[in-house]
C-alpha positions as CSV (number, residue, x, y, z in Angstrom):
1,M,3.5,5.6,-0.7
2,E,0.0,4.5,-0.5
3,W,-1.8,4.2,2.8
4,Q,-2.3,0.5,2.3
5,D,1.5,0.1,2.2
6,A,1.9,1.9,5.5
7,V,-0.9,-0.2,7.2
8,F,0.6,-3.5,6.0
9,A,4.1,-2.4,6.9
10,V,3.2,-1.4,10.5
11,G,1.3,-4.7,11.0
12,G,4.2,-6.6,9.5
13,F,6.8,-5.0,11.7
14,I,4.7,-5.4,14.8
15,L,4.1,-9.1,14.0
16,A,7.9,-9.5,13.4
17,A,8.5,-8.1,16.8
18,T,6.2,-10.7,18.3
19,V,8.4,-13.5,17.0
20,L,11.4,-12.2,19.0
21,P,10.4,-13.9,22.3
22,T,10.1,-17.2,20.5
23,L,13.6,-16.7,19.0
24,L,15.1,-15.8,22.3
25,S,13.5,-18.6,24.3
26,N,15.2,-22.0,24.6
27,E,11.8,-23.6,25.3
28,N,8.3,-23.4,23.9
29,K,9.1,-23.5,20.2
30,P,6.2,-24.2,17.9
31,A,6.3,-27.4,15.8
32,W,8.7,-27.0,12.9
33,P,6.0,-27.6,10.2
34,T,4.0,-24.7,11.7
35,S,7.0,-22.4,11.5
36,L,8.0,-23.6,8.0
37,S,4.5,-23.0,6.6
38,L,4.5,-19.5,8.1
39,A,7.9,-18.8,6.6
40,V,6.9,-20.0,3.1
41,I,3.5,-18.2,3.1
42,L,5.1,-15.0,4.3
43,G,7.7,-15.4,1.5
44,V,4.8,-15.6,-1.0
45,Y,3.3,-12.5,0.6
46,T,6.6,-10.7,0.2
47,A,6.6,-11.4,-3.6
48,L,2.9,-10.4,-3.8
49,F,3.5,-7.1,-2.0
50,A,6.5,-6.3,-4.1
51,T,4.6,-6.9,-7.4
52,L,1.9,-4.5,-6.1
53,D,4.6,-1.8,-5.4
54,L,4.0,-2.1,-1.7
55,E,7.7,-2.0,-0.8
56,L,7.3,-1.4,3.0
57,A,4.8,-4.1,3.3
58,A,7.1,-6.4,1.3
59,A,9.9,-5.6,3.7
60,G,7.7,-6.4,6.8
61,A,6.7,-9.7,5.3
62,A,10.2,-10.5,4.3
63,L,11.4,-9.8,7.8
64,Q,8.7,-12.1,9.2
65,S,9.6,-14.8,6.8
66,V,13.3,-14.7,7.7
67,L,12.4,-14.7,11.5
68,W,10.1,-17.7,11.1
69,G,12.7,-19.5,9.0
70,W,15.2,-18.9,11.9
71,V,12.6,-20.4,14.3
72,V,12.5,-23.5,12.0
73,L,16.3,-23.8,12.2
74,Q,16.3,-23.5,16.0
75,T,13.5,-26.0,16.4
76,R,15.2,-28.6,14.1
77,R,18.5,-28.0,15.8
78,A,16.9,-28.6,19.2
79,H,15.1,-31.7,18.0
80,R,18.4,-33.2,16.7
81,A,20.2,-32.4,19.9
82,A,17.4,-34.1,21.9
83,V,17.5,-37.2,19.7
84,A,21.3,-37.3,20.0
85,S,21.3,-37.0,23.8
86,E,18.5,-39.7,24.0
87,Q,20.7,-42.1,21.8
88,N,23.7,-41.5,24.0
89,R,21.9,-42.8,27.1
């Protein structure tokens, strides 16, 4: 393992942990385009790190990508529920 892999991995896992409060909160979700762009960019970083043989960094980026994708799903679901409840009034 190269030292760069360890540095990127530590940063990736720390950043992944910072997404958890957003996932666990029922409020204060970022706009879904923001979350979607993060998920996609982190997916690209995952592929980039993997091609550079930085496996741990790729794992950290993949985890972040999945978590931000989960935020997208939560945000879209909440938006749909809000629209449905508004239509039922």
